[in-house]
C-alpha positions as CSV (number, residue, x, y, z in Angstrom):
1,M,-9.9,-15.2,5.8
2,L,-8.8,-11.6,4.1
3,E,-10.5,-10.7,0.9
4,P,-7.6,-9.2,-1.9
5,L,-8.5,-6.0,-1.6
6,Q,-7.9,-6.1,3.0
7,T,-4.4,-7.8,1.4
8,V,-3.6,-4.5,-0.8
9,M,-5.7,-2.2,1.7
10,I,-2.4,-3.2,4.5
11,F,-0.1,-2.6,2.0
12,K,-1.5,0.9,1.2
13,K,-1.9,1.3,5.0
14,N,2.4,0.4,5.2
15,C,3.5,2.5,1.8
16,E,2.5,5.5,0.0
17,P,0.6,4.4,-2.9
18,N,2.6,5.5,-6.7
19,T,0.6,5.8,-9.9
20,V,2.2,4.3,-12.8
21,S,1.0,5.2,-16.3
22,A,-0.5,2.3,-19.1
23,G,1.5,1.2,-20.6
24,E,5.0,2.3,-18.1
25,V,6.8,-1.9,-17.4
26,I,6.9,-1.9,-13.7
27,F,10.0,-4.6,-14.3
28,K,11.7,-6.8,-16.7
29,Q,12.4,-10.5,-16.2
30,G,15.7,-12.1,-15.5
31,E,16.6,-7.9,-13.4
32,P,16.5,-8.8,-9.9
33,G,14.0,-8.2,-7.7
34,H,13.3,-6.3,-3.9
35,L,9.9,-5.5,-4.0
36,M,6.7,-6.6,-3.8
37,Y,3.5,-4.9,-5.2
38,G,-0.3,-4.2,-4.5
39,I,-2.9,-3.0,-6.6
40,I,-4.7,-0.6,-5.4
41,E,-6.5,0.7,-9.0
42,G,-5.8,-0.5,-12.7
43,E,-4.5,-3.9,-14.5
44,V,-1.1,-5.3,-15.1
45,Q,-0.2,-7.5,-17.4
46,F,2.9,-9.6,-17.5
47,I,5.1,-11.3,-20.8
48,I,6.9,-14.0,-19.7
49,D,9.8,-15.4,-22.5
50,G,8.0,-13.2,-24.6
51,K,4.3,-14.4,-24.3
52,Q,0.6,-12.8,-22.4
53,A,0.9,-14.5,-19.2
54,E,-2.2,-13.0,-17.4
55,T,-3.6,-9.7,-16.2
56,L,-3.9,-9.0,-12.7
57,K,-6.1,-6.9,-11.7
58,A,-6.7,-4.0,-8.1
59,G,-6.7,-6.1,-5.0
60,D,-4.5,-8.4,-6.6
61,V,-0.1,-9.0,-5.2
62,F,2.3,-9.9,-7.3
63,G,6.2,-9.8,-6.5
64,E,6.5,-11.8,-3.8
65,G,9.1,-13.9,-4.6
66,A,11.4,-11.0,-4.0
67,I,11.2,-10.4,-0.6
68,V,11.6,-14.0,0.5
69,N,14.2,-14.9,-2.3
70,P,16.4,-13.0,-2.1
71,D,18.1,-13.8,-5.0
72,H,15.4,-13.3,-6.6
73,T,15.1,-13.0,-9.7
74,R,11.6,-11.2,-11.9
75,R,10.0,-14.3,-14.2
76,S,7.9,-12.2,-15.5
77,T,7.8,-8.5,-17.2
78,A,5.1,-6.5,-15.8
79,T,3.4,-3.0,-17.5
80,A,0.2,-1.5,-16.6
81,K,-1.9,-2.2,-18.7
82,T,-4.2,0.8,-17.6
83,D,-3.6,3.2,-15.3
84,C,-2.6,2.2,-11.9
85,V,-1.8,2.6,-8.8
86,L,0.3,0.4,-6.6
87,A,1.2,0.7,-2.7
88,I,5.3,-1.3,-3.0
89,L,6.1,-2.7,0.0
90,D,10.0,-3.3,0.5
91,K,11.0,-6.9,2.9
92,E,11.0,-4.5,6.4
93,R,7.6,-3.1,5.5
94,F,6.6,-6.7,4.4
95,M,7.9,-7.9,8.0
96,F,6.0,-5.7,9.5
97,A,2.4,-5.7,7.6
98,V,3.4,-9.5,8.7
99,Q,3.6,-8.4,12.7
100,Q,0.3,-6.5,12.5
101,T,-2.2,-8.8,10.6
102,P,-0.6,-12.8,10.4
103,M,-2.8,-13.5,8.3
104,F,-1.3,-11.5,5.7
105,A,1.3,-13.9,5.1
106,L,-0.8,-16.1,4.7
107,E,-2.9,-13.9,2.5
108,V,0.4,-13.5,0.4
109,M,1.6,-17.0,0.9
110,R,-1.4,-18.0,-1.4
111,S,-1.3,-16.1,-3.8
112,Y,2.0,-16.7,-5.0
113,S,1.2,-20.8,-4.3
114,D,-2.2,-20.2,-6.8
115,R,-0.6,-18.0,-8.9
116,V,2.9,-20.3,-9.8
117,N,0.0,-23.3,-10.6
118,A,-1.5,-21.4,-13.2
119,L,1.6,-20.4,-14.6
120,R,2.8,-24.0,-14.3
121,H,3.4,-24.7,-18.4
122,L,4.8,-20.8,-19.6
123,I,7.5,-21.5,-16.3
């Protein structure tokens, strides 16, 4: 099993990290999605239907649904709670990371499953 920060480092290895300022919206609820994210530094908060849902920190990944479901629309609004450094993967880079480190796919699925179960009351 990979540690959360190791999972994000696989992201970092497969793309150029991006900086996001505190308060900046990363994506909005209802928008189509085609990217997933790994938090290298900082915190990202999520709002679902106007309600605070969760806050993720360095080592966490989010937006996985956009990679596994081609008709995906975002279920939340993601906003940088603090200044952040994010690694961003599209489907092609995700597939490359999975081929290079198969355990990466299992960790992403585990993260997705854990988050869906934790937020079941909001969605």
